[in-house]
C-alpha positions, 0 to 999 in steps of 0.5 A: 500500500506504500508503493502501489495504488492498492486499497484496503478492500482489494487486499482484504478480498485477496487474503480473505480478511476484513477490509475495515480491519486492514485499513484500521491497522494500516492507519494506526500502526503501519503508517506514520499517520499519528506523527503526520505534521498535516493531520490537523488541517488535512480535512481542509487542505494538504500541501506536498510542496516537494512534488512540484514540477515543471508540468502540472495539472489542476482539476476538481474532484468529488471526495467524501461528498465534498468538492476538492481542487487537486494540483498534481505533477504531470511527470508523476503519471498519477503514481506516488509523488504526483499530488502537490496540493489538495484543497477543499472547495474551488474558490480561487482565493482559498486555493491560491492562498494554500498553493502560495505557501510553496516558495515563489521561486518554485512556483516560477519554475512551472512551465505548463499547467493544464485545466478545463474551462473553469474560471476559478481554475484559470484564476488560480493558475494566473495568480500562482504560476506567473511563468506557466503556459496555460493549456485547456485540455482538448477533451474538455473542448469536445465535451463543451461542444457535446454539451451543446449537442446534448441540449439539442437532443433534450429539446427534441426529446421534450417536443417528442414527449409532448407530441406523444402525450397529445397522441395518447390524449387524442387516441383516448378521446377517440376510444371514448367516443366510440364507446359512447356510440356503442353504448348509445346503439345498445340502448336504442337496440336492446337485445331481445330474449334469446337473441345473440349478438353477432359481435363481441363487445369491443374493449378499449384499446391501448395506445401504441406509438409508432415504431421505427424500422429498428423497433424504437419509438421516437422518444426511445430513439432520442433517449438511446442516442445520448451516448452515441452522439458523444462518440466519434463515428468510428466507434459506432457498431452496426446497431448504432449506425442504424440508430444514428441514420434514423435520428439524423433523417428525423432531425437533420439539425442534429446531423449538421451540429454533429458534423460541426463537432466532428470537424473540431475533433479532426483539428485536434487529431491532426499534428498542426502548428499553432498558426495552422490550428488557428487558421482552421479554427477560424474557418470553423467559426465561420461555419458555425456563424452560418448555422442557426444552432444557439447551443453550438454557437454558445460553445463556440463563444466559450472556445473563442473566449479562451482561444490562446489557451485552447491553441496552446495544446498544439505546442506539446499536445498536453492534456489534463488526463493525469489530473 
């Protein structure tokens, strides 16, 4: 547990013992927890200044039902010695105050820091690392665009649900009308003693929505398309390709929006210089301006606001994956 990222629970399963006991023995007897100099404030922040390096990542995560900001050394690759600071919360003032406990000359040695689009992370990086090049991870750029496409999908799903409810109400109303007509006919034409009706009484039918060629209804199609729209088309299997074709035939706006996202994916996949990437990104801006999708335009504006940091990815193609 000192050298490998193993949990007490995984050791307990392997040796067939109680994980809680292993964790307790390790904490109170095997580790140096009792003599740890940061024990008093560890719930709020932990600082390991010796782990700082030239290339860092900053991100937020959920730990013990609380949001924490984690600063890590990219050269540690997620192993022991990677964590530089863990601070409770995401407020720039609080996190910056803790990170600035590291000597200023060490902070000045940081050459690169990767992050997402968070304003608080950007503020922390600007305050604490004066000489660092800020890089916004390409994954978060695509994610931001996919969030715009997801908003479109949800909008069309809401419309499909409303349309389905209206169809159900119209069908039920029609069934009631037919039932009243049959009841009226039976009152006007009472059955004579010993007479047999030629037809059994018809029960009310339940509404069945129209199914598409793959067996999905329109609402099901939109619901089940959530994950495939976040993926590149290369990762689709036969069933996903069929579902996507039906979706794009019904909603050509989503096809156009998805193609715009694919063009951005292609820019970040290619080995381009910063200037070449800037030219292609500006061409993409023009294409987005020509469309009418508010959600995609909002994502474009977000990228535009941090364009220099987005393009810094093409210097060393650094990502935030190890944060």
